[in-house]
Steps between C-alpha positions, in 0.01 A plus 500: 500500500561809289539274197157352567332839544651655185447195280139470605438874480559467125266201490223710656570801282488278191152369581388855581624616158299224332184602687564869427534422129181293499311771687612770260409282201152451644461876521595539865546843636294743692561713802596223742667263253858568609409493868333160458790372291761612755309328781470186286872506409599544865277203586661288226847573638387416854337179371817397318710569810243340731583159360831517690300444819439149372867430564469618861192283553710208379749563782223439754337212310826304483688597819723191492678598178843659521398814313204552731717463808755747368234756408338470842842541663558832321142607568538436877822704497295783342726488194207518259704601196725196533195274540330642190822493298551135598148408389553678170844348440379144568155534343548196274499275808141594577286290271171450682373855519133549582419783259698343217282193472235379259245499783560867580480589130154342487393694807645817348254473209214562744695776677589664168143487375376652825759778503435601138121493521420600857779716635524870436855524636748529215783433743332172606444395141865569429617289796292201389606527136868564586507193721380271220717673240808412707382140551430454129833645389681266740291198396554553126873551559520169687290326236738616231824428692433189707167319485592267788568799723162641402340179629689538829417868532148542361341158528651386831155466659396251233621151586604406145727626225318740272587446134637778281172515308303537824741772614442691178122460518490618862735796448325592175159493671611713794681739264185530289291586806764749611507655153121530485489662843777738390295596193195548723681768702367842410730759650 
């Protein structure tokens, strides 16, 4: 579990550094700039880490699978660290995750637009953006490494095989929306 937290801490800090650079280039500053940025960065880290909950939801969505039964066993014994470490160690077995799906990514567009335009909470904006940042990084990594696995992981709700071109168009479109919303942030 420590591996997951540290690895993804750097993922969140990296996105925060990009947003900080963009904000400073746009002339960001002012009396509350650093306070807003710190709240946003904390939200990004929480959003990146929050995606781990998807793996715990999986345990309850698919209770018949061996991994789910083992995790629930440790959880009932109140050995939470062992349960979380087991989920992290066997994460490749969990392919049908709710948040890591094309359907959720489409829904996120609405959530992202709402959070950027209508929410004054910099922490909340960070959580929403960090969540999608983590999903996009994972999706592009799978697209580059194993396109069939991407179909199993991202497009599992679609009842057909999505071609490589369709994968690229979808990921490119979502990445474009994410990038535009990131540029829209005015810390």
